[in-house]
KOLMARVO-507330 format. One record per residue (C-alpha): x, y, z negated; residue number from 1; chain; residue in three letters. Coordinates in steps of 0.02 Angstrom, whole numbers, plus 50000, padded with zeros to 5 digits. Layout:
BEGIN
- X / Y / Z / NUM / A / ALA .
...
This chain:
BEGIN
- 55301 / 59983 / 51183 / 1 / A / MET .
- 55378 / 60048 / 51020 / 2 / A / ASN .
- 55286 / 59955 / 50874 / 3 / A / TYR .
- 55402 / 60032 / 50740 / 4 / A / PHE .
- 55549 / 60144 / 50710 / 5 / A / ASN .
- 55709 / 60094 / 50620 / 6 / A / THR .
- 55836 / 60207 / 50532 / 7 / A / GLN .
- 55977 / 60172 / 50424 / 8 / A / THR .
- 56057 / 60302 / 50312 / 9 / A / ASP .
- 56237 / 60322 / 50251 / 10 / A / THR .
- 56200 / 60221 / 50091 / 11 / A / ARG .
- 56148 / 60075 / 50203 / 12 / A / GLY .
- 55963 / 60095 / 50153 / 13 / A / VAL .
- 55862 / 60045 / 50314 / 14 / A / THR .
- 55680 / 60094 / 50345 / 15 / A / THR .
- 55566 / 60007 / 50468 / 16 / A / ILE .
- 55422 / 60117 / 50493 / 17 / A / THR .
- 55266 / 60042 / 50583 / 18 / A / LEU .
- 55211 / 60161 / 50708 / 19 / A / SER .
- 55053 / 60125 / 50797 / 20 / A / ARG .
- 54929 / 60223 / 50693 / 21 / A / PRO .
- 54808 / 60222 / 50844 / 22 / A / ASP .
- 54766 / 60036 / 50803 / 23 / A / ASN .
- 54811 / 60049 / 50614 / 24 / A / TYR .
- 54974 / 59964 / 50641 / 25 / A / ASN .
- 54900 / 59796 / 50690 / 26 / A / ALA .
- 55008 / 59653 / 50736 / 27 / A / MET .
- 55011 / 59555 / 50902 / 28 / A / ASN .
- 55139 / 59437 / 50973 / 29 / A / ARG .
- 55248 / 59576 / 51048 / 30 / A / GLU .
- 55255 / 59659 / 50874 / 31 / A / PHE .
- 55293 / 59499 / 50787 / 32 / A / ILE .
- 55440 / 59448 / 50901 / 33 / A / ASP .
- 55514 / 59621 / 50893 / 34 / A / ALA .
- 55498 / 59627 / 50708 / 35 / A / PHE .
- 55581 / 59457 / 50691 / 36 / A / THR .
- 55718 / 59519 / 50808 / 37 / A / ALA .
- 55755 / 59679 / 50716 / 38 / A / THR .
- 55752 / 59588 / 50544 / 39 / A / LEU .
- 55879 / 59466 / 50612 / 40 / A / THR .
- 56008 / 59608 / 50680 / 41 / A / LYS .
- 55986 / 59700 / 50517 / 42 / A / LEU .
- 56044 / 59560 / 50401 / 43 / A / ARG .
- 56225 / 59607 / 50420 / 44 / A / SER .
- 56229 / 59788 / 50390 / 45 / A / ASN .
- 56084 / 59837 / 50279 / 46 / A / THR .
- 56091 / 59869 / 50091 / 47 / A / ARG .
- 55922 / 59894 / 50060 / 48 / A / ILE .
- 55762 / 59868 / 50169 / 49 / A / LEU .
- 55611 / 59979 / 50162 / 50 / A / VAL .
- 55451 / 59928 / 50252 / 51 / A / ILE .
- 55339 / 60087 / 50282 / 52 / A / ALA .
- 55202 / 60150 / 50396 / 53 / A / ALA .
- 55136 / 60298 / 50481 / 54 / A / ILE .
- 54953 / 60344 / 50505 / 55 / A / GLY .
- 54805 / 60307 / 50389 / 56 / A / LYS .
- 54844 / 60125 / 50351 / 57 / A / HIS .
- 54994 / 60023 / 50315 / 58 / A / PHE .
- 54949 / 59867 / 50417 / 59 / A / CYS .
- 54775 / 59818 / 50464 / 60 / A / SER .
- 54833 / 59632 / 50502 / 61 / A / GLY .
- 54815 / 59540 / 50668 / 62 / A / ALA .
- 54766 / 59645 / 50824 / 63 / A / ASP .
- 54585 / 59598 / 50877 / 64 / A / ILE .
- 54629 / 59598 / 51059 / 65 / A / ASN .
- 54760 / 59480 / 51030 / 66 / A / TRP .
- 54645 / 59370 / 50931 / 67 / A / MET .
- 54523 / 59379 / 51069 / 68 / A / LYS .
- 54651 / 59305 / 51190 / 69 / A / LYS .
- 54683 / 59151 / 51079 / 70 / A / SER .
- 54514 / 59078 / 51147 / 71 / A / VAL .
- 54595 / 59060 / 51317 / 72 / A / ASP .
- 54765 / 58988 / 51250 / 73 / A / LEU .
- 54806 / 58797 / 51238 / 74 / A / SER .
- 54822 / 58722 / 51073 / 75 / A / GLU .
- 55015 / 58717 / 51105 / 76 / A / GLU .
- 55007 / 58905 / 51153 / 77 / A / GLN .
- 54911 / 58941 / 50983 / 78 / A / ASN .
- 55036 / 58843 / 50887 / 79 / A / ILE .
- 55176 / 58941 / 50971 / 80 / A / ALA .
- 55094 / 59104 / 50912 / 81 / A / ASP .
- 55062 / 59051 / 50731 / 82 / A / ALA .
- 55241 / 58988 / 50731 / 83 / A / MET .
- 55302 / 59158 / 50781 / 84 / A / ALA .
- 55201 / 59236 / 50640 / 85 / A / LEU .
- 55273 / 59109 / 50519 / 86 / A / SER .
- 55453 / 59137 / 50576 / 87 / A / ASN .
- 55425 / 59331 / 50558 / 88 / A / MET .
- 55366 / 59310 / 50374 / 89 / A / LEU .
- 55504 / 59187 / 50333 / 90 / A / GLU .
- 55638 / 59297 / 50398 / 91 / A / THR .
- 55564 / 59441 / 50293 / 92 / A / LEU .
- 55548 / 59332 / 50136 / 93 / A / ASP .
- 55718 / 59259 / 50147 / 94 / A / THR .
- 55809 / 59432 / 50196 / 95 / A / PHE .
- 55972 / 59426 / 50104 / 96 / A / ALA .
- 55968 / 59603 / 50020 / 97 / A / THR .
- 55825 / 59684 / 49925 / 98 / A / PRO .
- 55664 / 59731 / 50012 / 99 / A / THR .
- 55546 / 59859 / 49972 / 100 / A / ILE .
- 55360 / 59873 / 50031 / 101 / A / ALA .
- 55299 / 60051 / 50028 / 102 / A / LYS .
- 55113 / 60045 / 50054 / 103 / A / VAL .
- 54975 / 60163 / 50081 / 104 / A / HIS .
- 54800 / 60138 / 50143 / 105 / A / GLY .
- 54738 / 59965 / 50199 / 106 / A / ALA .
- 54854 / 59804 / 50194 / 107 / A / ALA .
- 54738 / 59680 / 50264 / 108 / A / LEU .
- 54765 / 59488 / 50313 / 109 / A / GLY .
- 54938 / 59482 / 50388 / 110 / A / GLY .
- 54965 / 59654 / 50313 / 111 / A / GLY .
- 54948 / 59579 / 50145 / 112 / A / THR .
- 55070 / 59440 / 50205 / 113 / A / GLY .
- 55200 / 59570 / 50237 / 114 / A / LEU .
- 55186 / 59641 / 50071 / 115 / A / VAL .
- 55193 / 59477 / 49983 / 116 / A / SER .
- 55362 / 59436 / 50074 / 117 / A / CYS .
- 55442 / 59591 / 49991 / 118 / A / CYS .
- 55542 / 59597 / 49832 / 119 / A / ASP .
- 55470 / 59750 / 49769 / 120 / A / ILE .
- 55306 / 59831 / 49812 / 121 / A / VAL .
- 55271 / 60019 / 49781 / 122 / A / VAL .
- 55084 / 60067 / 49828 / 123 / A / ALA .
- 54991 / 60218 / 49832 / 124 / A / ALA .
- 54822 / 60246 / 49733 / 125 / A / GLU .
- 54733 / 60224 / 49896 / 126 / A / ASP .
- 54802 / 60061 / 49949 / 127 / A / ALA .
- 54689 / 59908 / 49958 / 128 / A / ARG .
- 54712 / 59729 / 50008 / 129 / A / PHE .
- 54627 / 59576 / 50068 / 130 / A / SER .
- 54645 / 59399 / 50127 / 131 / A / PHE .
- 54511 / 59435 / 50254 / 132 / A / SER .
- 54542 / 59284 / 50374 / 133 / A / GLU .
- 54390 / 59183 / 50321 / 134 / A / VAL .
- 54281 / 59327 / 50377 / 135 / A / ARG .
- 54347 / 59299 / 50552 / 136 / A / LEU .
- 54314 / 59114 / 50543 / 137 / A / GLY .
- 54496 / 59065 / 50515 / 138 / A / ILE .
- 54614 / 59040 / 50366 / 139 / A / ILE .
- 54769 / 59134 / 50297 / 140 / A / PRO .
- 54881 / 58983 / 50340 / 141 / A / ALA .
- 55040 / 59055 / 50385 / 142 / A / THR .
- 55041 / 59192 / 50253 / 143 / A / ILE .
- 54983 / 59071 / 50109 / 144 / A / SER .
- 55148 / 59014 / 50043 / 145 / A / PRO .
- 55204 / 59195 / 50014 / 146 / A / TYR .
- 55029 / 59248 / 49956 / 147 / A / ALA .
- 55023 / 59105 / 49831 / 148 / A / LEU .
- 55188 / 59155 / 49765 / 149 / A / ALA .
- 55137 / 59335 / 49744 / 150 / A / ALA .
- 54962 / 59314 / 49666 / 151 / A / VAL .
- 54948 / 59136 / 49608 / 152 / A / GLY .
- 54835 / 58991 / 49640 / 153 / A / LYS .
- 54690 / 59051 / 49533 / 154 / A / ARG .
- 54680 / 59218 / 49612 / 155 / A / ALA .
- 54695 / 59135 / 49782 / 156 / A / ALA .
- 54546 / 59024 / 49747 / 157 / A / ARG .
- 54444 / 59182 / 49739 / 158 / A / ARG .
- 54521 / 59302 / 49873 / 159 / A / TYR .
- 54555 / 59167 / 50007 / 160 / A / PHE .
- 54377 / 59109 / 49996 / 161 / A / LEU .
- 54283 / 59274 / 49987 / 162 / A / THR .
- 54399 / 59374 / 50098 / 163 / A / GLY .
- 54338 / 59523 / 49993 / 164 / A / GLU .
- 54458 / 59684 / 49974 / 165 / A / GLN .
- 54535 / 59727 / 49816 / 166 / A / PHE .
- 54603 / 59894 / 49764 / 167 / A / ASP .
- 54781 / 59947 / 49708 / 168 / A / VAL .
- 54743 / 59913 / 49516 / 169 / A / LEU .
- 54689 / 59733 / 49543 / 170 / A / GLU .
- 54837 / 59704 / 49658 / 171 / A / ALA .
- 54952 / 59771 / 49517 / 172 / A / TYR .
- 54851 / 59655 / 49387 / 173 / A / ARG .
- 54886 / 59501 / 49494 / 174 / A / LEU .
- 55064 / 59548 / 49521 / 175 / A / GLY .
- 55058 / 59578 / 49710 / 176 / A / LEU .
- 55105 / 59760 / 49672 / 177 / A / VAL .
- 55242 / 59813 / 49548 / 178 / A / HIS .
- 55212 / 60002 / 49546 / 179 / A / ASP .
- 55068 / 60121 / 49576 / 180 / A / VAL .
- 55082 / 60305 / 49606 / 181 / A / CYS .
- 54987 / 60447 / 49677 / 182 / A / SER .
- 54998 / 60467 / 49868 / 183 / A / THR .
- 55093 / 60627 / 49855 / 184 / A / ASP .
- 55220 / 60544 / 49736 / 185 / A / ASN .
- 55244 / 60381 / 49857 / 186 / A / LEU .
- 55406 / 60442 / 49928 / 187 / A / ASN .
- 55484 / 60490 / 49762 / 188 / A / THR .
- 55433 / 60339 / 49677 / 189 / A / ARG .
- 55512 / 60225 / 49820 / 190 / A / VAL .
- 55671 / 60328 / 49808 / 191 / A / GLU .
- 55679 / 60290 / 49617 / 192 / A / GLU .
- 55676 / 60107 / 49658 / 193 / A / LYS .
- 55814 / 60126 / 49788 / 194 / A / ILE .
- 55921 / 60223 / 49665 / 195 / A / THR .
- 55898 / 60076 / 49529 / 196 / A / SER .
- 55945 / 59946 / 49669 / 197 / A / LEU .
- 56094 / 60044 / 49711 / 198 / A / LEU .
- 56161 / 60033 / 49530 / 199 / A / CYS .
- 56178 / 59844 / 49557 / 200 / A / GLY .
- 56305 / 59741 / 49646 / 201 / A / GLY .
- 56266 / 59706 / 49824 / 202 / A / PRO .
- 56337 / 59522 / 49807 / 203 / A / ASN .
- 56261 / 59498 / 49643 / 204 / A / ALA .
- 56092 / 59553 / 49716 / 205 / A / GLN .
- 56108 / 59428 / 49860 / 206 / A / ILE .
- 56153 / 59290 / 49742 / 207 / A / GLU .
- 56016 / 59340 / 49620 / 208 / A / ALA .
- 55881 / 59310 / 49763 / 209 / A / LYS .
- 55946 / 59142 / 49801 / 210 / A / LYS .
- 55951 / 59103 / 49625 / 211 / A / LEU .
- 55763 / 59140 / 49606 / 212 / A / ILE .
- 55726 / 59018 / 49753 / 213 / A / ASN .
- 55844 / 58888 / 49692 / 214 / A / ASP .
- 55773 / 58891 / 49507 / 215 / A / VAL .
- 55584 / 58921 / 49523 / 216 / A / ALA .
- 55485 / 58765 / 49480 / 217 / A / HIS .
- 55635 / 58661 / 49453 / 218 / A / LYS .
- 55643 / 58551 / 49287 / 219 / A / PRO .
- 55779 / 58611 / 49171 / 220 / A / VAL .
- 55888 / 58459 / 49158 / 221 / A / ASP .
- 56069 / 58448 / 49139 / 222 / A / SER .
- 56100 / 58437 / 49324 / 223 / A / ALA .
- 56021 / 58611 / 49347 / 224 / A / LEU .
- 56106 / 58681 / 49196 / 225 / A / ARG .
- 56274 / 58627 / 49257 / 226 / A / GLU .
- 56245 / 58695 / 49427 / 227 / A / GLN .
- 56193 / 58869 / 49354 / 228 / A / LEU .
- 56348 / 58869 / 49240 / 229 / A / SER .
- 56463 / 58838 / 49392 / 230 / A / ALA .
- 56368 / 58971 / 49489 / 231 / A / ARG .
- 56394 / 59101 / 49351 / 232 / A / LEU .
- 56574 / 59049 / 49332 / 233 / A / ALA .
- 56609 / 59082 / 49512 / 234 / A / LYS .
- 56533 / 59250 / 49529 / 235 / A / ILE .
- 56605 / 59313 / 49356 / 236 / A / ARG .
- 56781 / 59286 / 49429 / 237 / A / THR .
- 56740 / 59376 / 49591 / 238 / A / GLY .
- 56800 / 59554 / 49646 / 239 / A / ALA .
- 56636 / 59627 / 49615 / 240 / A / GLU .
- 56609 / 59573 / 49445 / 241 / A / ALA .
- 56788 / 59625 / 49393 / 242 / A / GLN .
- 56757 / 59792 / 49465 / 243 / A / GLU .
- 56592 / 59812 / 49370 / 244 / A / ALA .
- 56687 / 59760 / 49207 / 245 / A / LEU .
- 56833 / 59881 / 49249 / 246 / A / THR .
- 56714 / 60024 / 49276 / 247 / A / ALA .
- 56619 / 59992 / 49116 / 248 / A / PHE .
- 56778 / 59996 / 49015 / 249 / A / LEU .
- 56835 / 60148 / 49100 / 250 / A / GLU .
- 56671 / 60234 / 49087 / 251 / A / LYS .
- 56637 / 60266 / 49273 / 252 / A / ARG .
- 56516 / 60203 / 49407 / 253 / A / THR .
- 56568 / 60048 / 49495 / 254 / A / PRO .
- 56636 / 60062 / 49678 / 255 / A / ASN .
- 56536 / 59927 / 49760 / 256 / A / TRP .
- 56624 / 59958 / 49926 / 257 / A / ASP .
């Protein structure tokens, strides 16, 4: 069964389009395993990754039929299912190159988790989100590290507990969404982000993503400052940085290839 379609254009921009509109692109174990495998294969040849969806909603979270089956599984089997979801989210969160979530309609539960793992989130005005797990008697355990990084502890203390939906403007206020636009303008706005990303050095962007994780919440002590100075010195002397400097002096566009 095809849960999504994958296409890569000549620029190296890969779009994974969730394609089960009949069940609002809900996730089950087969979806999760296939998505993780696809992300792993794409690591070596993708300049920018876009996660999109067809149908009325982006992703309604976990497939209810899959959740029903969990009652008949052993504790070990339930742990394996949860770890599979956790592995998928971690693979997306640590994807080496820039990632964009292109969101319309509902992104609920695990759908909001997917969004939380992307670097840039562009959402249509009809988008809505929720950490709906408590309303099903469970908790947003596997998505919590990424959700907390996206919306913060204070907002999580409200939305993890109520499970209520919030609209795109609230998501923007919380920092989950970076850009809001009309539904008709969604494709254009995402393309603007792609164009902007293509102006940056591919290796520099990979290193910048690593930098964020390495520096966030670390004390700014002498050891960290020395480490960061060494990282900058190393990348500054690399071929990509030298090409960018030469292009600037020559008043031309850098050749990142």
